[in-house]
N, C-alpha and C positions, 0 to 999 in steps of 0.2 A: 437613931432612927432622922435624922436632919440629912448626919452624912453620907445613909445609905440613899434617902429618899434624893439628895444629889447626887448622889453616882446611877441611879436610875434615870438622870435627868440626861447626863452625860453618856450611859451607852443607849440611849434613845436616839442622841443629835449624831450619832458614831456606827448608828446602822448593828448594836450590838457589840463592835466589839471593840476594846479598852487595853489598857497596858495594867503589867503587875505592878511599876509607880504608881498609879491611878488607881487602884484595887487598894493598897496599899496605906494611899492618902486621905483613903476614905473607912479606914479601919477593917479593910478585909486582910488579912494573914495567909502567907503562903501555907498554914497548915488546911484555912478554911479553903482558900483555893483548891490545892490537891483532894481535899475530900470530895469537892463537888464536880471536880471530874472526875471523879470515881463513881461519885453515883450520878453518871452522867446527863450534869446539868451544865457543862459548859465542856467547851472543847481550845483546848490551844491548836490554832494558825499559824502563828511564828512563835520563835524562840519571843518569851514573856508579852507576845500577846495571844489575848483569847474572843474567845466571843460565848455570852452569855445565853447558846442553845447548841441543839445539837442538829445534824443532819446537814445536807448538802446548804454552802454560802450562796445566796446571791451575792451578786453583780455586787452593787451597792457597798455588803460586809466586803467583800474582796477585796474592795478597793480602801474602805476603809481601815482593814488591818495591816495590808500593804504599806501604808501611808505611816503609822503608827509604828509601825516592825525598823523605818525607815529615822526615824527622828525628826525632830520641829524643821530643819533646814532644809529634809525634803521637798519637793515640790510635785503635782501630778501634770503628766507633761504627753505629747504623742494624742493618739487615741483616745485613753485614755479621758485626757482633759476635754480631746472634742465632743467627746459623746457627754463629761458633764455638764459640759459650756449647750449640749442640746442642740448642736450642730448636724444637719437632719443629713445622714448616710449609712452607708453598709460601714459598720466597722465589727467586720470579723472578726479581731483580735480581741480575745477574752480575758490573754494576759490585762497585769496590769503594767505601766507605764510611770516608772519615779525617778523624774531624776535631783540629783545630788551632787554638791559643788565636787571640784576637782579634787578638793586633798581629801575629799570624805572616802572610806572603806567601807562595804559591807559583804558581810557572809549572804553567797548564792540562797534562792528564799525559792521555794516550786510558785510556776507562775506568775512569777514578778521581773521585770525588763528593768533593769539600773542600768541608767547612761548620765555623765559626769558631765558637768559644764563650770567654764570659768563664768567669774562674776554671773554668776546662777542668781543671787537676789533680785538685781539687776532685770532679770527678765520674769521675775512670778510676779501674780496679780498677789496680793495678800490678802486682802478684805475674803476675802474664798476660803472657804473655809471645808474641807481640807484646804490647804494654797496650791495654786498652779501656777504653770505656765502662763502668759499672755495668751491671749485664742490665737494671736497673729503666730507666734514663735509656735505654738499647739499644731497648725496647720503648714506649714514647713516642715519642722522637723516628722511629722509625720509623711508629707511629700516625700520627701529627700529619702526616708529612710528605704521605699518603697523601689525594687528593680523597674518596673513595667514605666518607662515613659507615659503612655495614655494618663497611666491611674495616678499618675504622679500629676498629669494637669488635671485630672476630673477631682481629684480634691480640691483645689486651687478655685479652679475654674465653679465648681457645684456652691463652692464657701460667696463667692461673690455673686453666683447667682440669685443664693437666698438674701443677699441685704446684712450680710452677717462681718462683711468689712468688704476693704478696696483695692482694686490692686495697689493702688500711691501708698497704702499701708503696709500690704504686706514687702514693697520693697524698701521703705525704709525701714521695716523691720528684719529684712534679710543681713540689713549691712548690719545687725548684733550679733546678728550672728554669722563671723568669718573663717569660722575652721565648719559649717556644715558641709559635708560634700553634694556637688553638683549641681555648686551657685548659679554657673553660669545657666545651666539647662531652667532653673526656676528663673531665671533673670527673663529666659527668653519666653518664656511662659507667663510670666507676670508682661512681659512687655505687652503680650498676643490679649492677653486682657483687659488689657487699658486701652486697645484697639478696638476695646465689644465683644471679644470672642469670648462664648460662654461654657462652650462644653468642646468636648474632643470631636465631632465631629464638624463644628464649624471653624476647630484650629484645622484638620483635614481640608474643608473649603479654604478657608483662608492658607494656607502655605500650598497645599499640592492642586487647584484649579486657579482660582484668584492672583496671586503673586507666579505659581510658576508661570502663567502661561499670559503675564504680562495685559491682565486686565484690566480697567479702572478702579479702584476703590472703591467698597459701597458703603455706605452707614450701616451702622449693626447698632441690634436691639432698638430700633428707630420707636416710640412710642405714641399711638395712635389709639383716640380715642374713639369705638363707634357706638351708635347708640347707647356713652354712658357708661359703658364697657370700655376697659383700658387692655389695651393687646400690646403686645410685640413684637416687631417684625423683625427676623434673625439677621437679614442683609437686603439693603436696599436699595438703587444703585438711582436715583436718584432722579440726575436730566432724562432720562430715559422711559420712567415708570416701569423699569423692569424689578422685581421683586425675588428672591430667592429665599424657599423657607428650607431649613432642612430638619430631617424627623428620624430622632433616634429613638429605637424603643420605648425608651422611659418616659412615662407623660405621654404618650400615644399610645395606649394600648383600648384606654377605657373608652366608654361610647360619650361622656361628656368632652376628654379630650378631643377627641373627632369633629364633635362638633363646634368647639370653639375652635380648632381650626379653619373648619368647612365657612363657619363663620368670617374669620378675616378675610380668608379670600374670597372670600365671596361681595367682602365690603370694598376691597381691593379692585375687585373687577367692576364694580359697578362707579368706580372713579377714575375708570381706565385704565387702570396697571396690569401688567402683565406679570404673574404668579409662576416662577419655577418651584416644583420640589425633587427636595431629593432625602434621598435614604441614606444608608452606611455601603450602599452601589459605589457611591463616589470614594470610597475611599482607595478601593480596588481597580477604578477606572475611574479616576481624574482627570483625564482627557476625554474623554467622551462627557463631561461633565461640563468639562468646558467648552468644548464643540458648542452645545445646545447652550448655554448664558451666550457666548460670543454670537449667535443665529440669534438669540430673543435680543442684543443691545441691538446689532447690524438692520435689524427689520424696524428697529424703533433709533433710530438716525446715529448713531455711534459710530466714527468714523474713524477711531486709532486700531492697528492691526496688529492684531496677540501674535504672543511668539511662542512657536512650539516648546516645550520639553524637553524634546529628545529628537534624533532622525524619523523614527517613526510614529512619533504625532502625528493624528488627524489635522492638527491645522501647521505643520508644515507646504508649505509651498508647495 
Protein backbone atom coordinates (compact mmCIF):
# COMPACT_ATOMS: atom_id res chain seq x y z
CA UNK A 1 0.00 0.00 0.00
CA UNK A 2 2.90 2.35 0.77
CA UNK A 3 4.39 1.69 -2.67
CA UNK A 4 1.01 2.37 -4.30
CA UNK A 5 0.70 5.65 -2.36
CA UNK A 6 4.17 6.76 -3.47
CA UNK A 7 3.29 5.83 -7.05
CA UNK A 8 0.13 7.95 -6.87
CA UNK A 9 2.16 10.91 -5.62
CA UNK A 10 4.64 10.40 -8.47
CA UNK A 11 1.87 10.39 -11.05
CA UNK A 12 0.39 13.50 -9.48
CA UNK A 13 3.69 15.36 -9.84
CA UNK A 14 3.91 14.23 -13.47
CA UNK A 15 0.37 15.30 -14.41
CA UNK A 16 -0.77 11.67 -14.60
CA UNK A 17 2.10 10.43 -16.80
CA UNK A 18 4.46 7.62 -15.85
CA UNK A 19 6.88 5.17 -17.43
CA UNK A 20 6.90 1.39 -17.44
CA UNK A 21 10.09 1.26 -15.28
CA UNK A 22 8.43 3.59 -12.75
CA UNK A 23 5.39 1.32 -12.62
CA UNK A 24 7.50 -1.82 -12.22
CA UNK A 25 9.50 -0.17 -9.43
CA UNK A 26 6.26 0.32 -7.51
CA UNK A 27 5.00 -3.22 -7.96
CA UNK A 28 2.81 -2.66 -11.02
CA UNK A 29 3.47 -5.56 -13.40
CA UNK A 30 3.14 -5.64 -17.16
CA UNK A 31 0.09 -7.86 -16.71
CA UNK A 32 -1.60 -5.21 -14.57
CA UNK A 33 -0.72 -2.47 -17.07
CA UNK A 34 -2.18 -4.50 -19.92
CA UNK A 35 -5.34 -5.23 -17.94
CA UNK A 36 -5.88 -1.59 -17.07
CA UNK A 37 -5.36 -0.57 -20.67
CA UNK A 38 -8.00 -3.08 -21.78
CA UNK A 39 -10.31 -1.80 -19.07
CA UNK A 40 -9.74 1.75 -20.35
CA UNK A 41 -8.30 2.87 -17.01
CA UNK A 42 -5.11 4.17 -18.60
CA UNK A 43 -3.69 4.83 -22.05
CA UNK A 44 -0.30 4.60 -23.68
CA UNK A 45 1.04 7.87 -25.10
CA UNK A 46 4.51 6.84 -26.29
CA UNK A 47 6.48 3.61 -26.22
CA UNK A 48 6.80 2.75 -22.53
CA UNK A 49 4.96 5.89 -21.37
CA UNK A 50 1.39 5.87 -20.01
CA UNK A 51 -1.12 8.20 -18.37
CA UNK A 52 -3.51 7.11 -15.65
CA UNK A 53 -6.69 8.31 -17.39
CA UNK A 54 -8.36 8.12 -20.78
CA UNK A 55 -9.59 10.88 -23.03
CA UNK A 56 -7.89 14.03 -24.32
CA UNK A 57 -4.51 14.90 -22.83
CA UNK A 58 -3.97 18.34 -21.28
CA UNK A 59 -0.86 20.23 -22.41
CA UNK A 60 0.99 19.61 -19.14
CA UNK A 61 0.40 15.86 -19.37
CA UNK A 62 1.65 15.78 -22.96
CA UNK A 63 4.71 17.75 -21.85
CA UNK A 64 5.55 15.27 -19.10
CA UNK A 65 4.90 12.28 -21.35
CA UNK A 66 7.21 13.68 -24.05
CA UNK A 67 10.02 14.33 -21.58
CA UNK A 68 9.65 10.91 -19.94
CA UNK A 69 9.78 9.23 -23.34
CA UNK A 70 13.10 10.93 -24.14
CA UNK A 71 14.89 9.97 -20.94
CA UNK A 72 16.44 11.81 -17.99
CA UNK A 73 19.15 13.47 -20.12
CA UNK A 74 16.46 15.39 -22.04
CA UNK A 75 15.40 18.97 -21.33
CA UNK A 76 12.44 21.06 -22.40
CA UNK A 77 13.37 23.79 -24.85
CA UNK A 78 11.97 26.41 -27.23
CA UNK A 79 8.35 27.58 -26.84
CA UNK A 80 7.61 24.64 -24.51
CA UNK A 81 10.18 25.91 -22.02
CA UNK A 82 8.94 29.50 -22.40
CA UNK A 83 5.40 28.40 -21.66
CA UNK A 84 6.68 26.48 -18.64
CA UNK A 85 8.64 29.54 -17.45
CA UNK A 86 5.45 31.58 -17.68
CA UNK A 87 6.73 34.05 -20.26
CA UNK A 88 3.76 35.98 -21.63
CA UNK A 89 3.33 35.45 -25.35
CA UNK A 90 1.32 33.76 -28.05
CA UNK A 91 2.95 30.32 -28.05
CA UNK A 92 0.75 28.83 -30.72
CA UNK A 93 2.93 25.76 -31.28
CA UNK A 94 1.20 23.00 -29.32
CA UNK A 95 3.98 20.53 -30.09
CA UNK A 96 6.35 19.66 -27.25
CA UNK A 97 9.94 20.73 -27.86
CA UNK A 98 12.62 18.57 -26.24
CA UNK A 99 16.41 18.91 -26.44
CA UNK A 100 18.74 15.90 -26.33
CA UNK A 101 22.51 15.52 -26.15
CA UNK A 102 24.02 15.43 -29.63
CA UNK A 103 25.00 11.78 -29.32
CA UNK A 104 21.46 10.62 -28.46
CA UNK A 105 18.94 9.32 -30.97
CA UNK A 106 15.27 8.60 -30.34
CA UNK A 107 12.44 7.30 -32.47
CA UNK A 108 10.13 9.99 -33.93
CA UNK A 109 7.18 10.70 -31.64
CA UNK A 110 3.83 12.18 -32.53
CA UNK A 111 3.53 15.79 -31.41
CA UNK A 112 7.15 15.99 -30.20
CA UNK A 113 9.94 18.05 -31.79
CA UNK A 114 13.40 16.79 -30.82
CA UNK A 115 16.56 18.87 -31.30
CA UNK A 116 20.10 17.81 -30.45
CA UNK A 117 22.72 20.02 -28.84
CA UNK A 118 26.39 19.71 -28.14
CA UNK A 119 27.19 20.33 -24.47
CA UNK A 120 23.49 20.29 -23.60
CA UNK A 121 24.21 19.76 -19.91
CA UNK A 122 25.82 23.21 -19.74
CA UNK A 123 22.60 24.83 -21.03
CA UNK A 124 20.16 23.17 -18.64
CA UNK A 125 18.61 24.48 -15.45
CA UNK A 126 18.43 21.22 -13.49
CA UNK A 127 16.58 22.69 -10.51
CA UNK A 128 13.39 22.71 -12.59
CA UNK A 129 11.18 19.65 -12.83
CA UNK A 130 11.34 18.43 -15.51
CA UNK A 131 14.71 19.95 -16.50
CA UNK A 132 14.62 22.85 -18.95
CA UNK A 133 17.19 24.86 -20.82
CA UNK A 134 17.83 28.26 -19.28
CA UNK A 135 15.32 30.99 -20.06
CA UNK A 136 17.72 32.90 -22.33
CA UNK A 137 18.54 29.74 -24.29
CA UNK A 138 14.83 29.01 -24.79
CA UNK A 139 14.23 32.57 -26.03
CA UNK A 140 17.13 32.47 -28.49
CA UNK A 141 16.20 29.01 -29.80
CA UNK A 142 12.57 30.07 -30.27
CA UNK A 143 13.52 33.30 -32.05
CA UNK A 144 16.06 31.61 -34.33
CA UNK A 145 13.52 28.99 -35.44
CA UNK A 146 11.08 31.58 -36.84
CA UNK A 147 11.54 32.51 -40.50
CA UNK A 148 9.86 35.89 -40.01
CA UNK A 149 12.45 38.40 -38.76
CA UNK A 150 9.78 40.63 -37.19
CA UNK A 151 8.54 37.71 -35.08
CA UNK A 152 12.12 36.89 -34.07
CA UNK A 153 12.45 40.44 -32.83
CA UNK A 154 9.08 40.29 -31.07
CA UNK A 155 10.11 37.21 -29.03
CA UNK A 156 13.25 38.93 -27.73
CA UNK A 157 11.79 42.42 -27.33
CA UNK A 158 8.75 41.13 -25.45
CA UNK A 159 10.84 39.16 -22.96
CA UNK A 160 12.99 42.21 -22.25
CA UNK A 161 9.93 44.46 -21.94
CA UNK A 162 8.44 42.01 -19.42
CA UNK A 163 11.67 42.33 -17.39
CA UNK A 164 12.22 38.58 -17.66
CA UNK A 165 15.75 39.07 -18.98
CA UNK A 166 18.04 41.72 -20.45
CA UNK A 167 19.74 42.24 -23.83
CA UNK A 168 23.13 41.83 -22.11
CA UNK A 169 22.20 38.42 -20.70
CA UNK A 170 20.82 37.30 -24.05
CA UNK A 171 23.97 38.42 -25.88
CA UNK A 172 26.13 36.58 -23.36
CA UNK A 173 24.04 33.43 -23.77
CA UNK A 174 24.27 33.69 -27.54
CA UNK A 175 27.99 32.96 -27.21
CA UNK A 176 27.12 29.55 -25.75
CA UNK A 177 25.14 28.67 -28.90
CA UNK A 178 27.72 28.91 -31.71
CA UNK A 179 25.69 26.67 -34.05
CA UNK A 180 22.44 28.63 -33.70
CA UNK A 181 21.21 29.77 -37.15
CA UNK A 182 20.74 33.48 -37.84
CA UNK A 183 23.19 34.60 -35.15
CA UNK A 184 24.01 37.89 -36.89
CA UNK A 185 20.36 38.89 -37.12
CA UNK A 186 19.83 38.02 -33.46
CA UNK A 187 22.91 40.03 -32.48
CA UNK A 188 21.59 43.05 -34.38
CA UNK A 189 18.17 42.76 -32.74
CA UNK A 190 19.72 42.51 -29.29
CA UNK A 191 22.02 45.47 -29.97
CA UNK A 192 18.91 47.51 -30.75
CA UNK A 193 17.22 46.17 -27.62
CA UNK A 194 20.25 47.38 -25.65
CA UNK A 195 19.56 50.85 -27.13
CA UNK A 196 16.09 50.73 -25.57
CA UNK A 197 14.08 49.36 -28.50
CA UNK A 198 11.30 47.16 -27.10
CA UNK A 199 8.95 46.35 -29.96
CA UNK A 200 8.81 45.77 -33.70
CA UNK A 201 7.29 49.23 -34.16
CA UNK A 202 10.09 50.85 -32.16
CA UNK A 203 12.60 48.88 -34.22
CA UNK A 204 11.02 50.18 -37.44
CA UNK A 205 11.13 53.75 -36.14
CA UNK A 206 14.76 53.42 -35.04
CA UNK A 207 15.90 51.91 -38.36
CA UNK A 208 13.65 53.45 -41.02
CA UNK A 209 12.94 56.86 -39.55
CA UNK A 210 15.60 58.00 -37.11
CA UNK A 211 18.74 56.31 -38.39
CA UNK A 212 17.82 56.28 -42.11
CA UNK A 213 17.17 60.05 -42.10
CA UNK A 214 20.05 61.20 -39.91
CA UNK A 215 17.92 62.43 -37.02
CA UNK A 216 19.47 63.00 -33.60
CA UNK A 217 19.36 59.94 -31.38
CA UNK A 218 16.47 59.85 -28.96
CA UNK A 219 16.48 58.51 -25.42
CA UNK A 220 14.26 55.44 -25.26
CA UNK A 221 11.92 54.10 -22.61
CA UNK A 222 12.31 57.22 -20.51
CA UNK A 223 10.92 56.62 -17.03
CA UNK A 224 8.64 59.39 -15.76
CA UNK A 225 6.62 59.57 -12.53
CA UNK A 226 3.38 61.53 -12.87
CA UNK A 227 1.08 61.89 -9.84
CA UNK A 228 2.62 58.80 -8.29
CA UNK A 229 2.25 56.68 -11.45
CA UNK A 230 5.30 55.45 -13.38
CA UNK A 231 5.03 55.76 -17.18
CA UNK A 232 7.56 55.19 -19.93
CA UNK A 233 7.99 57.39 -22.99
CA UNK A 234 8.97 55.46 -26.12
CA UNK A 235 11.40 58.07 -27.51
CA UNK A 236 12.31 61.48 -26.18
CA UNK A 237 14.53 64.09 -27.84
CA UNK A 238 15.47 65.70 -24.56
CA UNK A 239 17.24 68.90 -25.71
CA UNK A 240 14.23 69.82 -27.84
CA UNK A 241 11.38 68.62 -25.59
CA UNK A 242 9.96 66.48 -28.40
CA UNK A 243 8.45 63.08 -27.57
CA UNK A 244 7.57 60.34 -30.04
CA UNK A 245 5.05 57.70 -28.92
CA UNK A 246 4.47 54.56 -30.97
CA UNK A 247 1.10 52.82 -30.75
CA UNK A 248 0.90 49.21 -31.84
CA UNK A 249 -2.35 47.29 -31.57
CA UNK A 250 -1.32 45.29 -28.52
CA UNK A 251 -1.97 47.17 -25.32
CA UNK A 252 -3.88 50.04 -26.94
CA UNK A 253 -7.28 48.52 -27.64
CA UNK A 254 -8.86 48.90 -24.20
CA UNK A 255 -10.10 52.07 -22.54
CA UNK A 256 -7.64 51.81 -19.64
CA UNK A 257 -4.68 51.82 -22.04
CA UNK A 258 -6.08 54.76 -24.01
CA UNK A 259 -6.65 56.70 -20.80
CA UNK A 260 -3.08 55.95 -19.65
CA UNK A 261 -1.72 57.21 -22.98
CA UNK A 262 -3.77 60.40 -22.83
CA UNK A 263 -2.66 61.04 -19.24
CA UNK A 264 0.97 60.58 -20.26
CA UNK A 265 0.61 62.95 -23.25
CA UNK A 266 -1.23 65.57 -21.22
CA UNK A 267 1.46 65.45 -18.52
CA UNK A 268 4.10 66.03 -21.19
CA UNK A 269 2.11 68.95 -22.65
CA UNK A 270 1.76 70.68 -19.28
CA UNK A 271 5.55 70.55 -18.90
CA UNK A 272 6.05 72.19 -22.29
CA UNK A 273 6.87 69.03 -24.24
CA UNK A 274 5.52 68.31 -27.72
CA UNK A 275 4.24 64.77 -28.34
CA UNK A 276 3.98 63.15 -31.77
CA UNK A 277 2.12 59.86 -32.00
CA UNK A 278 2.52 57.29 -34.78
CA UNK A 279 1.13 53.85 -35.50
CA UNK A 280 1.91 51.14 -38.01
CA UNK A 281 1.69 53.63 -40.88
CA UNK A 282 5.32 54.54 -40.19
CA UNK A 283 6.33 51.10 -41.49
CA UNK A 284 4.97 51.89 -44.96
CA UNK A 285 5.56 55.66 -44.82
CA UNK A 286 8.80 56.18 -42.90
CA UNK A 287 9.75 59.27 -44.92
CA UNK A 288 6.50 61.05 -44.09
CA UNK A 289 7.02 60.18 -40.43
CA UNK A 290 10.57 61.51 -40.60
CA UNK A 291 9.47 64.78 -42.18
CA UNK A 292 6.98 65.38 -39.36
CA UNK A 293 9.56 64.61 -36.68
CA UNK A 294 12.07 66.90 -38.42
CA UNK A 295 9.52 69.71 -38.50
CA UNK A 296 8.88 69.32 -34.77
CA UNK A 297 12.60 69.18 -33.94
CA UNK A 298 13.38 72.26 -36.05
CA UNK A 299 10.45 74.11 -34.48
CA UNK A 300 12.05 73.36 -31.10
CA UNK A 301 15.51 74.52 -32.11
CA UNK A 302 17.27 71.64 -33.83
CA UNK A 303 19.78 73.09 -36.30
CA UNK A 304 20.94 69.81 -37.81
CA UNK A 305 20.33 68.69 -41.37
CA UNK A 306 18.24 65.58 -42.06
CA UNK A 307 19.53 63.04 -44.54
CA UNK A 308 17.21 61.86 -47.36
CA UNK A 309 17.05 58.09 -47.56
CA UNK A 310 16.54 58.06 -51.34
CA UNK A 311 16.26 60.47 -54.30
CA UNK A 312 12.47 60.46 -53.92
CA UNK A 313 12.51 61.09 -50.18
CA UNK A 314 10.57 64.28 -49.29
CA UNK A 315 13.54 65.37 -47.19
CA UNK A 316 15.74 65.59 -50.30
CA UNK A 317 16.87 69.18 -51.11
